[in-house]
N, C-alpha and C positions, 0 to 999 in steps of 0.2 A: 658571259664570263670568258676571260682570256685563258686558254689552256696552256700557254707557253710559260713554263717556270724559268726562274733565273738560271743562268749558265752554271754548270757544275764547277765548283772551285777545285783546287788541287786536291789530289787524293790524300796528301799528307795532312792538309788542313781538316779534311773530313774525318780522318782517323783521329786526330787530336780532339776535335769537338765531340765526336761520337764517344770517345773514351771518357771525356770529361763528364758528359751527361750520364753515362752508365755508372761512373764512379760515384757521382753525387747521389744518384738514386739508390745505389748499393748501400751507401752509408745510411740513408734514411730508412731503407728497408731493414737494415741491421738493428737500428734503434727500435723500430716497431716490432720486430721479431723478438727482441729482448723483452720489451714490455709485455707482449703477448705470452712469451715463454714463462715469465714470472706469474702471470695471472692463471695460465693453464696449470702450472705446477701447484699453485695454491688450491685451484679447483679440485684437482684429483687427490691432493692431500686431504682436503675436506671430505671428499667421498670416503676415503679410507677411514678417517676419524669417525665419521657418521656410522659406518659399518661396524667399527670396533665398539662404539658406544651401544649400538643396538644389540650387538652380540652379548655384551656384558649384561645388559638389561633383561634380555629375554632368554638367552641360551645358557650363558655361564651361571645364571641364577638357578637353573634347573639341575646343574651338576656340581655346584660348589655352594658352600654355605654363604649367607649374606655377607659375612665378614671377609670372605676370600674371593668373591666374584670379580672384584676390581684388581686382583693380583694377577697381572698379565703373565708373569712367569710361571703361574700354575696352569695356564690354559693348555699347554701341550698335553696335559693329562686328561683333557676332555676328549672323549672318544670321537666326537663329530667335528673336531676342529679342522681336520684335513678336508672334509666335505665343504665346509663353509669357505675355507681359503680357496679351494678350487673354483667355487662359484664366483667369488669376488674377482679372482684373476681373469677368468674367462669373460665375465660380464663387462668389466672395465675395458678390456681389450676390444671386444666387439662394439661396445658403445663408442669408443674413440674412433674405430675404423668406420663405422656408419656415418658419423659426423664428418670425418675427414673426407670421405668419398663425396659428400655434398658440398665440399669446399667451405666447410664451416669455420675452419681455422685459417682461411685465406685472408691475409691482412688487407687485401685490396677490395674485399667484399663487405658491403654494409647492408644489413637488412633491418627492418623494423623489429623491435624487441618482441612483439607479439608473434611474429612469424618465426623468430628464432626459438621462442619457448615451445611453440608447436613442434618444431623440428626436434627439439630435445625430447619432448614427450614421446614422439614417434620412435626415436632412436632407443630410448629407455625401454619402451614396450617390446620392440623387436629384439633388442639385445637380451632382455629378460626371458622371452619365450625361447630364443635360440639356445641360451645358456641352460635353461631347464632341460631342453631336449638333449643337448650334448652331455650334460652331467648325468642324465638318466641312463645314457648308454654305458657309463663307466661306474656310476655310483647310484645308490638308492636315494632319489630325490624326496622320498616321503619323509625323510628325517628333518627336512627344512621347516623352520617355524614360519608358517604362512603370515602371521601377523608381522614378524620381523621383516620378511621379504617385501611385503606390500608397503610397509612403512619406509623401507629403504628406497623402493622405487619412487614413491611420492616425494621423499626428501631429495632424491637425486634430481628430479625435475625442478623442484623449487630452488635448490642450490645452483643447478645449471643456469637457470634464468637469472639468478642473482649475480653470478659471475659474468654472464653476458652483459648485464647492466654495468658492472664494474669495468668491463672491457670498453664499453662505449664511453663511459665517463672518463677513463684514462686516455683514450684516443681523442676525445673532445678537448681535454686539457692540453694535449699535445698540439691540437689544431689551433686553439686559441692563443697559444704561445708561438705560433708560426712554425712549429717543428714538423707538422704533418699536413701542411697545406699543399694542395696540388694545383699547379698553374695550368689553367684551361684556356685554349685558343679555339675560337669558333670560326670556321670557314663558311662564309655566307652570312650577310647581315639582313637577310630577308625575314619573312614571317616566321619560319621555323627557327631560325637563329635567335630572333628576338624573344620568342616564346621560351626557348631553352635557357636564355640568360635570365628571364624572369623566374623560372623554376630554380635556377641555380642561386639566385639572390635570396629566395625563400628557404633554401636548404641549409642545413647545418652540417653538411658532409665534408667541410674543410676545403672547398674549392675557392680559388682566387682567379677571377676573370682577368685575363690578359688583354683581350680585345678581339675585334672582328678583323678578318681579312676579307676584302671584297674589292673588286675592280672599280666599283662606284665609291670612291673615297669620300664623297660628300655625305654619306650616311653616318648617323651617330655611332660613335664607338669604334669606327674603322681606323685601324692603326697602320694599315698598309695594304698593298695589292697582293693578290695571291702569288705573284711572282717573287714576293719578298719573304715567302714562307720560311726558307731555311735560315735567313738572317734573324727573323723574329723568334724562331725556335731557340736559337743559341743566346740571343740577347735577353730573353725572358725566362730561360730554363724551363721551357714548356714540358709538362708531364702528360697532358691529354689534349688531343686534337679532335674536335667534333666537326664532322663534315655534314653540312645541312643542305648540300646541293647535289644529291645523288643523281639527279637527272643529267648533270654534266658528266657524262660517263668518261669521256676522254680525259677530262681534268682529274676526276677521281682516280682513274687508272694511273695517270702520271704521278699523282701524289703517293699512291700506294707503292709504286715501283721506286720512286725517287727517295722516299723517306723511310723505307723498310729498314734501312741500316741503323737508324737511331733508336735508342731505347725510349720510345714514346708510344703511349697508348693511343691507337687510332680507332675512333668510333664513328660509325656512319649511321645517321638517322635515316631509317628505311622509308623514305617518302617516294613511292613508285620506283623503288630500286630493286631490281631482280637479279643482280649479279652476286648471288649467294651460293657458296659451295662449301667444300670441306675446310676452307681456310677462314671461314667466318662462323661466329657463334652468336646466336640470338640471345640478347639479354633484356630482361624486363625493366631494368633501370629503376629499382625501388628507391634509390637515393634521391633521384630527381623526378621520379614518376614519369619517365620518358623512355620508350623502347629504343634500342640501338643495336647495330651489328658490330661486334667486336672482332678485330682481326686476330686470328689464332695462328701462330706461327708453326706450332708443332704439337702433336699429341703428348709430347714429353713434358707434362706438367701435373700438378696435383699429386695424387698418390703414385702415379707412374714415375714422377721425378724423385720422390722419396725412395721408391723401390730401387731405382737405378743408382741413386747415391749410396744406398745401403750396400748394394752389390759391389760398387766401386771400392768402398772402404774395406769391406770384408775381403774381397778378392785381392786388392792391392796389398793389404797388410799381410795376408797369408803368403802371397808371392814373395814379399820382402824377406820374411822369416825363412821360407823354404829355400830361396835362392841366395841367401847371404854368403855361403861358401863360394858360389860362382862369382859373386860380386868381388870378393877378395882376390880370386884367381885372375879375373879380368884386370883388376887394378894393378896387380903385379906385372902382368904381361905388357900392359901399356907403359909402365915405368921402365921396363927393360928394353922396350922396342924403340922409344924415341923420347927426347927431352920434352918437358912440359907437364902440366897438371893432368891428373887422372880424369877429372870431370870437366866437361865443357858446358858452360852456361850461356844462354843466348836469349835475348829479348824476343818474345813471341806475342802474338795477339790472341786473346781468348774471347770468351762469350761477350757479345755486344761491344767489342772493340777495346776491352780492358786489357792492358799489357801485363805480362808476368814473365818471370825468369824460368825458362825450361832447361832441364838438366839432361845431359847425355854423357856416355863414356866418350872420351876424346878419340876420334877415329882419324883425325887429320893432324898435320904438323901444327905446331903451336901458333904460327903466324898465318894461319889459313885465311882469316878474314882480310888481311892485308893483300894477300896474293889474289884474292877473288876478283879485284878490280881489273887485273891484267887478263883474267880468263873469261870475262863476260862475253866476249865475242865468240867463244866456243860453246855457248849455251845450247843444249839440245832440246830444250822444252819450249813450247809455244806459250804465250801469256806471261804473267809476272813471275813465274817460278824459274829458279836457276838450278840446272842439273847437268853434269857431264858424266858420260858413261865411264870413261877412264880418267877420272879426276887425278891429276898429278899430286894433289895435296894429301891424298889418302895414304896413310901408313900401311905397312904390311899387316899388322894386327888389326888396324882399322878396317881394311878390306874384308877380313874375315868377320869382324863384328857387324859390319854393315850388311853383308850377304845374308846373315841369319838374324838380323835385327837385334842383336845383343847390345848394340850401343844405345838402344832405346830404354833399356831396363831402369835406369835411374828416374825415368819419368813416373815410375810407380809412386815416388814420393810426391810428385806434382798431383797425382791422383788423390792421394791420402789427404792432402791439405785443401783439395777442392778446386784447384786451378785447371785440372784436366779430368777426363773420364777414361775408363778402359777402352771404350768404343765411342767414336765420333769422328768428325772431320779433323784432318791434320792441322795443327796450329801454324798459321802463316807468319812470315817475317813482316815487320812494319813496312819495309820498302815494297813488299809484294802487295799488301793491302792498299798502299798508296796508289797502286795502279789498277785496283779493282773497279769493275763496272758495278752498277746497282745490282745486277743479277748475282754477281759473285759474293756480295755482302751477305747473302742468305746463309753462307757457310758459317757465319758467326752467330747464328741464332741459338746455338747450343754450346755446351762445353766441348772444346777440342778433345780428341782421343788419341790413344796410343796405336790403335788399329781401327779399321773402319771398312765400309763397303768398298771404298776405292782400293784398299790394300788387297782384299781377297778377290778383286776383279781385274788385276793386272799391274798394280803398283806403279812403278815409274814408266812402264811401257804405255801408259795411257797419256793422252793429251790433257792439257789443263782443263779444257772445256768438258771432256769426258769425266775427268776427276771431279769437277764442280757439280756436274749433273748427278753423279752418284751420291755426293754429299747431300745435295738437296733432296734427292729421293729418300735417303736415310732420315733426314729431318722431318719430312712431311709424312712419311709412312712408318714412323717408329712404332715398334711393338716389342714385347718380350720375346716373341718368336723370332723376329728379325735379329734381335740382340744375340740370342743363342746361336742362330745360324752363322752369324759373323764370327763369333767366338770359335765355333767348331771348325769353320773353314780357314781360320787364321793359322791353326796348327800345321796343316800340311803345306800351306803357302810359305810359312817361315822355315820349315824343314827343307823344302826344296830350294829356297833362296832365289826363286825366279822373279825377275823384274826389279831386284833391289840393287841400287848403286848410288 
């Protein structure tokens, strides 16, 4: 195999193509999440209705006459209604959490229905036992009707299995209509690659085989050499790349480094391949019955991602309400200090290269972008970032806002809508990303943030490479503890205003 990949195209073209891929996949993901959201909503509504019917059948009948047990508005008079409501709330919350932790609601995960039903039964049993234990601490669990509870547990398993079947049916219909097909490219047309293609042909997982890449173009199904990988990815909108030649270590390393920037699922078939570490996850591949190593970019996924997003929404919303008087004061000062709009919006690059409009309080003269061309020779930062310590474009009020990071406050609205996070790498400009090396693209693996590890470690006093290394360290070592440490360290850094210009 030839390990030399094609020459890297211009950064601008890479940015455009990466953004297009990420945008297309984002739209598809939104469609699948909508379909799943509807199914899950109906599922939990069914659980609630089942519980209500069982309550009316077994419990309400013991406290009300037969003529009134279906009169729901009379149920608040039943002495044990609060106990049953507590049980239902705790049970459903635990049940959802246990399945979510197992990536049960991950739209990219497909498992056999039998395996999913077993997972549901285990979650029901564990949630049931934990709920009984918790409610025992605050209530007398002896009041519960055992027949009703056992019936509810059994029906939950049956209904859960039914809705998983409906989910599979809905996703299958989307696949047959071409709305949920994943384009698969296989690198290596040897024995392993051919075997994988055969499994894929027998599968109903919604895969569309694009072709093989192999330096021996005479083999069947080969659509290009490995050096053509980037062209093939964009020409065919590739979603998944299977690497079946792990013994070609230099080539595999080149592929991982070169194409990390694109929103493509890279899977390595582990045939004598021992380069497995914290950035790989072993998957059993139930959909194709073939094991593979899947590239894991960050621990920030699954429940961790949901938790971080919840913290972002709650924290940003609270800050907007709390700081609204300060917003008004800053807006007034900006208008009195210099002509121009209060807010400055600028195109930035977000997760996976998707562009968005970032908002800041204007801290420069209104024609700052025009003047920037004349000042580029005075840039004090190494790499693609532009910064000048005594930038002549900064206004008097703007200098104060920048020193204490008050100009960043409107980005709280970017956080609320999901374009940014409270903590993460700083969002770069398109012209900066156009000059990125493959290594720098790692900064775009997560949502950009208002503050981050770089800011609490020196801010603009750091070189761009140091800045990038801190961002990648945050991405690869993310944890709630690290998140909290950054938040706590941000406060004194902002108050001191050190390194901000």
